[in-house]
py3Dmol code that shows the C-alpha trace and the ligand (Angstrom):
import py3Dmol

protein = """\
ATOM      1  CA  MET A   1     132.741  82.823  -2.036  1.00  0.00           C
ATOM      2  CA  PRO A   2     132.549  79.156  -3.051  1.00  0.00           C
ATOM      3  CA  ASP A   3     131.429  76.747  -0.343  1.00  0.00           C
ATOM      4  CA  LEU A   4     134.237  74.930   1.405  1.00  0.00           C
ATOM      5  CA  PRO A   5     134.344  71.236   0.487  1.00  0.00           C
ATOM      6  CA  GLN A   6     132.641  69.069   3.089  1.00  0.00           C
ATOM      7  CA  ALA A   7     133.239  65.455   4.005  1.00  0.00           C
ATOM      8  CA  ALA A   8     130.702  62.898   2.827  1.00  0.00           C
ATOM      9  CA  LEU A   9     128.556  61.662   5.712  1.00  0.00           C
ATOM     10  CA  ILE A  10     128.643  57.945   6.531  1.00  0.00           C
ATOM     11  CA  ASP A  11     124.983  57.289   7.265  1.00  0.00           C
ATOM     12  CA  GLY A  12     125.008  54.729  10.083  1.00  0.00           C
ATOM     13  CA  LYS A  13     121.257  54.864  10.456  1.00  0.00           C
ATOM     14  CA  GLN A  14     120.704  53.899   6.845  1.00  0.00           C
ATOM     15  CA  ILE A  15     123.374  51.162   6.861  1.00  0.00           C
ATOM     16  CA  ALA A  16     121.955  49.781  10.137  1.00  0.00           C
ATOM     17  CA  GLU A  17     118.486  49.619   8.530  1.00  0.00           C
ATOM     18  CA  THR A  18     119.922  47.564   5.657  1.00  0.00           C
ATOM     19  CA  ILE A  19     121.463  45.144   8.164  1.00  0.00           C
ATOM     20  CA  HIS A  20     118.205  44.956  10.131  1.00  0.00           C
ATOM     21  CA  ASN A  21     116.382  43.958   6.939  1.00  0.00           C
ATOM     22  CA  GLU A  22     118.911  41.165   6.403  1.00  0.00           C
ATOM     23  CA  THR A  23     118.517  40.100  10.039  1.00  0.00           C
ATOM     24  CA  ARG A  24     114.721  40.116   9.783  1.00  0.00           C
ATOM     25  CA  ALA A  25     114.893  37.697   6.844  1.00  0.00           C
ATOM     26  CA  ARG A  26     117.119  35.380   8.926  1.00  0.00           C
ATOM     27  CA  VAL A  27     114.644  35.584  11.840  1.00  0.00           C
ATOM     28  CA  ASP A  28     111.832  34.610   9.485  1.00  0.00           C
ATOM     29  CA  ALA A  29     113.867  31.661   8.155  1.00  0.00           C
ATOM     30  CA  LEU A  30     114.446  30.424  11.725  1.00  0.00           C
ATOM     31  CA  LYS A  31     110.759  30.813  12.559  1.00  0.00           C
ATOM     32  CA  ALA A  32     109.893  28.723   9.504  1.00  0.00           C
ATOM     33  CA  LYS A  33     111.929  25.960  11.199  1.00  0.00           C
ATOM     34  CA  GLY A  34     110.035  26.468  14.459  1.00  0.00           C
ATOM     35  CA  VAL A  35     112.784  28.415  16.247  1.00  0.00           C
ATOM     36  CA  VAL A  36     112.191  31.881  17.706  1.00  0.00           C
ATOM     37  CA  PRO A  37     115.523  33.587  18.424  1.00  0.00           C
ATOM     38  CA  GLY A  38     115.685  34.841  22.009  1.00  0.00           C
ATOM     39  CA  ILE A  39     117.885  37.298  23.887  1.00  0.00           C
ATOM     40  CA  THR A  40     117.939  38.044  27.599  1.00  0.00           C
ATOM     41  CA  PHE A  41     119.298  41.350  28.859  1.00  0.00           C
ATOM     42  CA  VAL A  42     120.590  41.577  32.409  1.00  0.00           C
ATOM     43  CA  ARG A  43     120.817  44.975  34.028  1.00  0.00           C
ATOM     44  CA  VAL A  44     122.188  45.480  37.563  1.00  0.00           C
ATOM     45  CA  GLY A  45     121.280  48.723  39.342  1.00  0.00           C
ATOM     46  CA  GLU A  46     119.640  51.825  37.927  1.00  0.00           C
ATOM     47  CA  ASP A  47     122.321  53.602  35.892  1.00  0.00           C
ATOM     48  CA  PRO A  48     120.265  55.918  33.624  1.00  0.00           C
ATOM     49  CA  ALA A  49     122.468  55.434  30.538  1.00  0.00           C
ATOM     50  CA  SER A  50     122.275  51.626  30.919  1.00  0.00           C
ATOM     51  CA  GLN A  51     118.492  51.845  31.289  1.00  0.00           C
ATOM     52  CA  ALA A  52     118.273  53.796  28.031  1.00  0.00           C
ATOM     53  CA  TYR A  53     120.636  51.463  26.136  1.00  0.00           C
ATOM     54  CA  VAL A  54     118.807  48.311  27.219  1.00  0.00           C
ATOM     55  CA  ARG A  55     115.434  49.856  26.351  1.00  0.00           C
ATOM     56  CA  MET A  56     116.651  50.665  22.826  1.00  0.00           C
ATOM     57  CA  LYS A  57     118.067  47.164  22.318  1.00  0.00           C
ATOM     58  CA  GLU A  58     114.854  45.542  23.591  1.00  0.00           C
ATOM     59  CA  LYS A  59     112.717  47.648  21.290  1.00  0.00           C
ATOM     60  CA  LYS A  60     114.788  46.737  18.243  1.00  0.00           C
ATOM     61  CA  ALA A  61     114.704  43.029  19.148  1.00  0.00           C
ATOM     62  CA  HIS A  62     110.926  43.246  19.357  1.00  0.00           C
ATOM     63  CA  ASP A  63     110.711  45.048  15.976  1.00  0.00           C
ATOM     64  CA  LEU A  64     112.696  42.221  14.348  1.00  0.00           C
ATOM     65  CA  GLY A  65     110.612  39.414  15.874  1.00  0.00           C
ATOM     66  CA  ILE A  66     113.316  38.353  18.341  1.00  0.00           C
ATOM     67  CA  ASN A  67     112.025  37.306  21.772  1.00  0.00           C
ATOM     68  CA  SER A  68     113.538  39.529  24.414  1.00  0.00           C
ATOM     69  CA  ARG A  69     113.374  39.716  28.154  1.00  0.00           C
ATOM     70  CA  THR A  70     115.158  41.966  30.640  1.00  0.00           C
ATOM     71  CA  VAL A  71     116.100  40.828  34.139  1.00  0.00           C
ATOM     72  CA  VAL A  72     116.720  43.797  36.437  1.00  0.00           C
ATOM     73  CA  LEU A  73     118.667  43.115  39.636  1.00  0.00           C
ATOM     74  CA  PRO A  74     119.204  45.561  42.513  1.00  0.00           C
ATOM     75  CA  ALA A  75     122.584  47.344  42.644  1.00  0.00           C
ATOM     76  CA  ALA A  76     123.434  45.478  45.875  1.00  0.00           C
ATOM     77  CA  THR A  77     123.013  42.017  44.277  1.00  0.00           C
ATOM     78  CA  PRO A  78     125.823  39.678  45.407  1.00  0.00           C
ATOM     79  CA  GLU A  79     128.030  38.592  42.532  1.00  0.00           C
ATOM     80  CA  ALA A  80     127.231  34.927  43.273  1.00  0.00           C
ATOM     81  CA  ASP A  81     123.523  35.573  42.609  1.00  0.00           C
ATOM     82  CA  LEU A  82     124.300  37.172  39.259  1.00  0.00           C
ATOM     83  CA  LEU A  83     126.547  34.249  38.304  1.00  0.00           C
ATOM     84  CA  ALA A  84     123.801  31.792  39.317  1.00  0.00           C
ATOM     85  CA  LEU A  85     121.311  33.637  37.110  1.00  0.00           C
ATOM     86  CA  LEU A  86     123.749  33.402  34.189  1.00  0.00           C
ATOM     87  CA  GLU A  87     124.138  29.638  34.715  1.00  0.00           C
ATOM     88  CA  LYS A  88     120.352  29.321  34.540  1.00  0.00           C
ATOM     89  CA  LEU A  89     120.229  31.326  31.310  1.00  0.00           C
ATOM     90  CA  ASN A  90     123.117  29.258  29.900  1.00  0.00           C
ATOM     91  CA  ALA A  91     120.992  26.133  30.449  1.00  0.00           C
ATOM     92  CA  ASP A  92     117.768  27.595  29.017  1.00  0.00           C
ATOM     93  CA  PRO A  93     117.299  26.412  25.405  1.00  0.00           C
ATOM     94  CA  THR A  94     114.922  29.309  24.584  1.00  0.00           C
ATOM     95  CA  VAL A  95     117.716  31.812  25.339  1.00  0.00           C
ATOM     96  CA  HIS A  96     120.195  32.088  22.460  1.00  0.00           C
ATOM     97  CA  GLY A  97     121.846  35.356  23.438  1.00  0.00           C
ATOM     98  CA  ILE A  98     122.764  36.813  26.843  1.00  0.00           C
ATOM     99  CA  LEU A  99     123.839  40.429  27.369  1.00  0.00           C
ATOM    100  CA  VAL A 100     124.909  41.765  30.752  1.00  0.00           C
ATOM    101  CA  GLN A 101     124.916  45.544  30.447  1.00  0.00           C
ATOM    102  CA  ALA A 102     128.152  47.194  31.570  1.00  0.00           C
ATOM    103  CA  PRO A 103     129.217  48.992  33.708  1.00  0.00           C
ATOM    104  CA  LEU A 104     128.392  46.730  36.658  1.00  0.00           C
ATOM    105  CA  PRO A 105     128.215  48.155  40.188  1.00  0.00           C
ATOM    106  CA  HIS A 106     131.168  47.781  42.527  1.00  0.00           C
ATOM    107  CA  PRO A 107     132.343  45.200  43.723  1.00  0.00           C
ATOM    108  CA  ILE A 108     131.028  42.864  41.007  1.00  0.00           C
ATOM    109  CA  SER A 109     133.839  41.632  38.753  1.00  0.00           C
ATOM    110  CA  GLU A 110     133.022  42.202  35.079  1.00  0.00           C
ATOM    111  CA  THR A 111     135.756  39.702  34.197  1.00  0.00           C
ATOM    112  CA  ARG A 112     134.101  36.910  36.201  1.00  0.00           C
ATOM    113  CA  VAL A 113     130.645  37.852  34.914  1.00  0.00           C
ATOM    114  CA  PHE A 114     131.643  37.935  31.236  1.00  0.00           C
ATOM    115  CA  SER A 115     133.550  34.646  31.682  1.00  0.00           C
ATOM    116  CA  THR A 116     130.438  32.935  33.059  1.00  0.00           C
ATOM    117  CA  VAL A 117     128.241  33.564  30.019  1.00  0.00           C
ATOM    118  CA  ASP A 118     128.310  30.508  27.720  1.00  0.00           C
ATOM    119  CA  PRO A 119     130.589  31.602  24.835  1.00  0.00           C
ATOM    120  CA  ARG A 120     127.993  30.251  22.373  1.00  0.00           C
ATOM    121  CA  LYS A 121     125.476  32.743  23.815  1.00  0.00           C
ATOM    122  CA  ASP A 122     127.965  35.582  24.287  1.00  0.00           C
ATOM    123  CA  VAL A 123     126.486  37.990  21.735  1.00  0.00           C
ATOM    124  CA  ASP A 124     128.589  40.824  23.243  1.00  0.00           C
ATOM    125  CA  GLY A 125     131.816  39.000  22.336  1.00  0.00           C
ATOM    126  CA  PHE A 126     133.303  39.660  25.784  1.00  0.00           C
ATOM    127  CA  HIS A 127     134.009  36.044  26.884  1.00  0.00           C
ATOM    128  CA  PRO A 128     137.757  35.262  26.846  1.00  0.00           C
ATOM    129  CA  ALA A 129     137.132  32.445  24.319  1.00  0.00           C
ATOM    130  CA  ASN A 130     135.590  34.933  21.881  1.00  0.00           C
ATOM    131  CA  VAL A 131     138.269  37.554  22.579  1.00  0.00           C
ATOM    132  CA  GLY A 132     140.882  34.872  21.805  1.00  0.00           C
ATOM    133  CA  LYS A 133     139.130  33.796  18.599  1.00  0.00           C
ATOM    134  CA  LEU A 134     139.006  37.404  17.424  1.00  0.00           C
ATOM    135  CA  LEU A 135     142.739  37.811  17.951  1.00  0.00           C
ATOM    136  CA  LEU A 136     143.417  34.494  16.198  1.00  0.00           C
ATOM    137  CA  GLY A 137     141.243  35.446  13.219  1.00  0.00           C
ATOM    138  CA  ASP A 138     138.821  32.567  13.896  1.00  0.00           C
ATOM    139  CA  ALA A 139     135.488  33.708  12.474  1.00  0.00           C
ATOM    140  CA  THR A 140     133.460  31.188  14.504  1.00  0.00           C
ATOM    141  CA  GLY A 141     133.499  33.524  17.537  1.00  0.00           C
ATOM    142  CA  PHE A 142     131.355  36.569  18.275  1.00  0.00           C
ATOM    143  CA  ARG A 143     132.870  40.010  17.749  1.00  0.00           C
ATOM    144  CA  PRO A 144     132.054  42.876  20.126  1.00  0.00           C
ATOM    145  CA  CYS A 145     129.179  44.867  18.625  1.00  0.00           C
ATOM    146  CA  THR A 146     130.627  48.387  18.464  1.00  0.00           C
ATOM    147  CA  PRO A 147     133.909  47.606  16.683  1.00  0.00           C
ATOM    148  CA  ALA A 148     132.094  45.078  14.465  1.00  0.00           C
ATOM    149  CA  GLY A 149     129.643  47.889  13.618  1.00  0.00           C
ATOM    150  CA  VAL A 150     132.480  50.281  12.750  1.00  0.00           C
ATOM    151  CA  HIS A 151     133.966  47.568  10.531  1.00  0.00           C
ATOM    152  CA  GLU A 152     130.650  47.145   8.691  1.00  0.00           C
ATOM    153  CA  LEU A 153     130.385  50.932   8.268  1.00  0.00           C
ATOM    154  CA  LEU A 154     133.805  51.000   6.608  1.00  0.00           C
ATOM    155  CA  ILE A 155     132.981  48.030   4.366  1.00  0.00           C
ATOM    156  CA  ARG A 156     129.540  49.247   3.322  1.00  0.00           C
ATOM    157  CA  SER A 157     130.676  52.784   2.616  1.00  0.00           C
ATOM    158  CA  GLY A 158     133.495  51.553   0.376  1.00  0.00           C
ATOM    159  CA  VAL A 159     136.465  52.515   2.551  1.00  0.00           C
ATOM    160  CA  GLU A 160     139.613  50.590   1.589  1.00  0.00           C
ATOM    161  CA  THR A 161     141.421  49.249   4.657  1.00  0.00           C
ATOM    162  CA  LYS A 162     144.069  47.141   2.891  1.00  0.00           C
ATOM    163  CA  GLY A 163     147.442  48.733   3.582  1.00  0.00           C
ATOM    164  CA  ALA A 164     145.748  51.769   5.135  1.00  0.00           C
ATOM    165  CA  GLU A 165     147.200  53.594   8.127  1.00  0.00           C
ATOM    166  CA  VAL A 166     144.556  53.324  10.835  1.00  0.00           C
ATOM    167  CA  VAL A 167     144.762  55.129  14.149  1.00  0.00           C
ATOM    168  CA  VAL A 168     142.473  53.845  16.903  1.00  0.00           C
ATOM    169  CA  LEU A 169     142.169  56.312  19.768  1.00  0.00           C
ATOM    170  CA  GLY A 170     141.460  54.445  23.012  1.00  0.00           C
ATOM    171  CA  ARG A 171     142.513  50.987  24.239  1.00  0.00           C
ATOM    172  CA  GLY A 172     139.389  49.854  26.069  1.00  0.00           C
ATOM    173  CA  ASN A 173     138.260  46.224  26.001  1.00  0.00           C
ATOM    174  CA  ILE A 174     134.863  47.106  24.494  1.00  0.00           C
ATOM    175  CA  VAL A 175     136.042  49.174  21.508  1.00  0.00           C
ATOM    176  CA  GLY A 176     139.731  50.083  21.101  1.00  0.00           C
ATOM    177  CA  LYS A 177     141.441  46.706  21.530  1.00  0.00           C
ATOM    178  CA  PRO A 178     138.922  44.632  19.520  1.00  0.00           C
ATOM    179  CA  MET A 179     138.818  47.363  16.813  1.00  0.00           C
ATOM    180  CA  ALA A 180     142.569  47.038  16.377  1.00  0.00           C
ATOM    181  CA  ALA A 181     142.287  43.224  16.329  1.00  0.00           C
ATOM    182  CA  ILE A 182     139.636  43.327  13.578  1.00  0.00           C
ATOM    183  CA  LEU A 183     141.530  45.678  11.267  1.00  0.00           C
ATOM    184  CA  LEU A 184     144.977  44.102  11.565  1.00  0.00           C
ATOM    185  CA  GLN A 185     143.857  40.605  10.488  1.00  0.00           C
ATOM    186  CA  LYS A 186     145.273  39.137   7.310  1.00  0.00           C
ATOM    187  CA  ALA A 187     141.851  39.073   5.678  1.00  0.00           C
ATOM    188  CA  PRO A 188     139.638  40.860   3.158  1.00  0.00           C
ATOM    189  CA  HIS A 189     138.391  44.230   4.460  1.00  0.00           C
ATOM    190  CA  ALA A 190     141.219  44.283   7.014  1.00  0.00           C
ATOM    191  CA  ASP A 191     144.994  44.175   6.280  1.00  0.00           C
ATOM    192  CA  ALA A 192     145.488  47.622   7.828  1.00  0.00           C
ATOM    193  CA  THR A 193     148.530  49.041   9.594  1.00  0.00           C
ATOM    194  CA  VAL A 194     147.017  49.782  12.995  1.00  0.00           C
ATOM    195  CA  THR A 195     148.325  52.166  15.643  1.00  0.00           C
ATOM    196  CA  LEU A 196     146.577  52.142  19.025  1.00  0.00           C
ATOM    197  CA  VAL A 197     146.891  55.533  20.702  1.00  0.00           C
ATOM    198  CA  HIS A 198     146.111  55.908  24.426  1.00  0.00           C
ATOM    199  CA  SER A 199     146.503  58.186  27.417  1.00  0.00           C
ATOM    200  CA  ARG A 200     150.240  57.529  27.723  1.00  0.00           C
ATOM    201  CA  SER A 201     151.039  57.895  24.014  1.00  0.00           C
ATOM    202  CA  ARG A 202     153.491  60.565  22.840  1.00  0.00           C
ATOM    203  CA  ASN A 203     153.076  62.674  19.674  1.00  0.00           C
ATOM    204  CA  VAL A 204     149.347  61.985  19.424  1.00  0.00           C
ATOM    205  CA  ALA A 205     148.550  64.787  16.968  1.00  0.00           C
ATOM    206  CA  GLU A 206     151.428  63.796  14.693  1.00  0.00           C
ATOM    207  CA  THR A 207     150.379  60.129  14.764  1.00  0.00           C
ATOM    208  CA  CYS A 208     146.788  61.042  13.926  1.00  0.00           C
ATOM    209  CA  ARG A 209     147.902  63.218  10.989  1.00  0.00           C
ATOM    210  CA  ARG A 210     149.449  60.144   9.343  1.00  0.00           C
ATOM    211  CA  ALA A 211     146.185  58.237   9.408  1.00  0.00           C
ATOM    212  CA  ASP A 212     144.009  57.380   6.435  1.00  0.00           C
ATOM    213  CA  ILE A 213     141.323  56.245   8.905  1.00  0.00           C
ATOM    214  CA  ILE A 214     140.822  57.445  12.496  1.00  0.00           C
ATOM    215  CA  VAL A 215     138.500  55.652  14.920  1.00  0.00           C
ATOM    216  CA  ALA A 216     137.961  57.850  17.975  1.00  0.00           C
ATOM    217  CA  ALA A 217     136.917  55.814  21.011  1.00  0.00           C
ATOM    218  CA  MET A 218     138.594  57.285  24.051  1.00  0.00           C
ATOM    219  CA  GLY A 219     135.598  58.949  25.679  1.00  0.00           C
ATOM    220  CA  GLN A 220     136.838  62.542  25.716  1.00  0.00           C
ATOM    221  CA  THR A 221     134.580  65.295  24.442  1.00  0.00           C
ATOM    222  CA  GLU A 222     135.749  66.576  21.036  1.00  0.00           C
ATOM    223  CA  PHE A 223     139.313  65.351  21.628  1.00  0.00           C
ATOM    224  CA  LEU A 224     140.085  65.025  17.914  1.00  0.00           C
ATOM    225  CA  LYS A 225     140.591  68.446  16.320  1.00  0.00           C
ATOM    226  CA  ALA A 226     140.735  69.444  12.648  1.00  0.00           C
ATOM    227  CA  ASP A 227     144.506  70.036  12.727  1.00  0.00           C
ATOM    228  CA  MET A 228     145.012  66.372  13.746  1.00  0.00           C
ATOM    229  CA  VAL A 229     143.300  65.075  10.581  1.00  0.00           C
ATOM    230  CA  LYS A 230     144.937  64.575   7.192  1.00  0.00           C
ATOM    231  CA  PRO A 231     142.876  66.097   4.349  1.00  0.00           C
ATOM    232  CA  GLY A 232     140.622  63.401   2.883  1.00  0.00           C
ATOM    233  CA  ALA A 233     140.932  61.002   5.845  1.00  0.00           C
ATOM    234  CA  VAL A 234     137.993  58.911   7.085  1.00  0.00           C
ATOM    235  CA  VAL A 235     136.878  59.787  10.632  1.00  0.00           C
ATOM    236  CA  ILE A 236     134.684  57.493  12.735  1.00  0.00           C
ATOM    237  CA  ASP A 237     133.330  58.907  16.004  1.00  0.00           C
ATOM    238  CA  VAL A 238     132.486  56.282  18.634  1.00  0.00           C
ATOM    239  CA  GLY A 239     132.259  58.775  21.528  1.00  0.00           C
ATOM    240  CA  VAL A 240     129.149  59.298  23.632  1.00  0.00           C
ATOM    241  CA  ASN A 241     129.920  61.971  26.247  1.00  0.00           C
ATOM    242  CA  ARG A 242     127.432  63.821  28.432  1.00  0.00           C
ATOM    243  CA  VAL A 243     127.996  67.574  28.561  1.00  0.00           C
ATOM    244  CA  ASP A 244     125.972  69.774  30.950  1.00  0.00           C
ATOM    245  CA  ASP A 245     123.525  71.910  28.992  1.00  0.00           C
ATOM    246  CA  PRO A 246     120.868  73.800  30.973  1.00  0.00           C
ATOM    247  CA  SER A 247     119.118  74.728  27.690  1.00  0.00           C
ATOM    248  CA  ASP A 248     118.381  71.030  27.024  1.00  0.00           C
ATOM    249  CA  LYS A 249     115.330  69.609  28.792  1.00  0.00           C
ATOM    250  CA  ARG A 250     117.404  66.637  30.049  1.00  0.00           C
ATOM    251  CA  GLY A 251     120.013  69.093  31.444  1.00  0.00           C
ATOM    252  CA  TYR A 252     122.732  67.623  29.228  1.00  0.00           C
ATOM    253  CA  ARG A 253     123.514  66.893  25.616  1.00  0.00           C
ATOM    254  CA  LEU A 254     125.542  64.085  24.043  1.00  0.00           C
ATOM    255  CA  VAL A 255     128.785  65.001  22.306  1.00  0.00           C
ATOM    256  CA  GLY A 256     131.245  62.750  20.486  1.00  0.00           C
ATOM    257  CA  ASP A 257     135.028  62.385  20.641  1.00  0.00           C
ATOM    258  CA  VAL A 258     135.547  64.479  17.487  1.00  0.00           C
ATOM    259  CA  ASP A 259     135.110  68.153  16.699  1.00  0.00           C
ATOM    260  CA  PHE A 260     132.596  67.378  13.954  1.00  0.00           C
ATOM    261  CA  GLU A 261     131.920  70.838  12.497  1.00  0.00           C
ATOM    262  CA  ALA A 262     135.606  71.676  12.048  1.00  0.00           C
ATOM    263  CA  ILE A 263     136.684  68.203  10.916  1.00  0.00           C
ATOM    264  CA  ARG A 264     134.013  67.841   8.263  1.00  0.00           C
ATOM    265  CA  LYS A 265     135.803  70.620   6.335  1.00  0.00           C
ATOM    266  CA  VAL A 266     139.008  68.532   6.273  1.00  0.00           C
ATOM    267  CA  ALA A 267     137.978  64.854   6.253  1.00  0.00           C
ATOM    268  CA  GLY A 268     136.916  62.877   3.185  1.00  0.00           C
ATOM    269  CA  LYS A 269     134.233  60.889   5.030  1.00  0.00           C
ATOM    270  CA  ILE A 270     132.888  61.253   8.559  1.00  0.00           C
ATOM    271  CA  THR A 271     130.204  59.686  10.738  1.00  0.00           C
ATOM    272  CA  PRO A 272     127.548  61.979  12.158  1.00  0.00           C
ATOM    273  CA  ASN A 273     127.002  61.561  15.894  1.00  0.00           C
ATOM    274  CA  PRO A 274     124.283  60.632  16.712  1.00  0.00           C
ATOM    275  CA  GLY A 275     123.328  58.625  13.642  1.00  0.00           C
ATOM    276  CA  GLY A 276     126.721  57.052  12.927  1.00  0.00           C
ATOM    277  CA  VAL A 277     128.146  54.288  15.091  1.00  0.00           C
ATOM    278  CA  GLY A 278     125.288  54.047  17.646  1.00  0.00           C
ATOM    279  CA  PRO A 279     122.697  52.414  15.358  1.00  0.00           C
ATOM    280  CA  MET A 280     125.383  50.026  14.066  1.00  0.00           C
ATOM    281  CA  THR A 281     126.107  48.674  17.553  1.00  0.00           C
ATOM    282  CA  ILE A 282     122.479  47.612  17.880  1.00  0.00           C
ATOM    283  CA  ALA A 283     122.441  46.197  14.337  1.00  0.00           C
ATOM    284  CA  MET A 284     125.441  43.981  15.115  1.00  0.00           C
ATOM    285  CA  LEU A 285     123.919  42.862  18.421  1.00  0.00           C
ATOM    286  CA  MET A 286     120.760  41.729  16.641  1.00  0.00           C
ATOM    287  CA  SER A 287     122.801  40.007  13.947  1.00  0.00           C
ATOM    288  CA  ASN A 288     124.935  38.227  16.582  1.00  0.00           C
ATOM    289  CA  THR A 289     121.773  37.098  18.380  1.00  0.00           C
ATOM    290  CA  VAL A 290     120.357  35.544  15.232  1.00  0.00           C
ATOM    291  CA  GLN A 291     123.776  34.000  14.538  1.00  0.00           C
ATOM    292  CA  ALA A 292     123.700  32.410  18.017  1.00  0.00           C
ATOM    293  CA  ALA A 293     120.221  31.010  17.337  1.00  0.00           C
ATOM    294  CA  GLU A 294     121.333  29.679  13.929  1.00  0.00           C
ATOM    295  CA  ASN A 295     124.441  28.034  15.458  1.00  0.00           C
ATOM    296  CA  LEU A 296     122.506  26.476  18.351  1.00  0.00           C
ATOM    297  CA  THR A 297     119.785  25.197  16.008  1.00  0.00           C
ATOM    298  CA  LYS A 298     122.080  23.253  13.668  1.00  0.00           C
TER     299      LYS A 298
END
"""
ligand_1 = """\
11
GUN
N 128.304 49.126 27.907
C 128.812 49.957 26.953
N 128.907 49.304 25.776
C 128.455 48.052 25.989
C 128.293 46.912 25.147
O 128.610 46.897 23.955
N 127.773 45.819 25.746
C 127.449 45.782 27.054
N 126.976 44.650 27.545
N 127.578 46.802 27.862
C 128.081 47.937 27.316
"""
view = py3Dmol.view(width=600, height=400)
view.addModel(protein, "pdb")
view.setStyle({"model": 0}, {"cartoon": {"style": "trace"}})
view.addModel(ligand_1, "xyz")
view.setStyle({"model": 1}, {"stick": {}})
view.zoomTo()
view.show()
């Protein structure tokens, strides 16, 4: 029996490496001018996933020659202390980028925290000024790293977005909403017809089947099934879900928002997970950090 056709894999690891090489050259150019780009990570509490994410980001910053430092605060830190720390980092000329790892422990307000970071140092793109610029199509702001990474994946793997039907699954502030804002702009590599699908949407499967491109970012294990995907569509899996697995030495394994094995027989292109969106998020964070240093050096 002939093999069933399989979707082409969108190699996020490889594309992220290409971006890191570009970023490294920009770091070297800044260093030649006497400027070492610097990022400070702020982590509050001991959430294991946040610990792992910040460790990975720090390691990559170090690899690229970016100065990085992590400030760890106890989970019970009063919000006012965290805001005071951010004001200090805002005023520190050696710090070009500031990243406060989410989620933050109750009762700290993420809105107040993200609004306190100087927008010029907001390499996460979460400050309301940067959110507004993204919606307005003003490229002088910072874009959130995960949707910016998905956008780069589409561009660098030759996926046409102009006029395309895009379905974004999930309306979160970190991925879904900014993803929609990026792809609906009247601009090259955008110009898509975007539908945002969420937990109250009707006819989800039918809506997905219309899509030329599906970005799954709702945080539900293998939510997207093969019968929800049009043959030849492009499928991007942003999901990182922990599933109990006693056979794994950690006691869990990570599973995406798409049923990869079934969908790869239907889709035209698909991201592996891991190895798809994850490395791109870090690549965009490093690129944003160097951008912040370049802007603040002018
Ligand atoms: N938590 C999950 N994703 C992100 C992100 O992109 N940035 C920050 N700061 N926290 C996160």
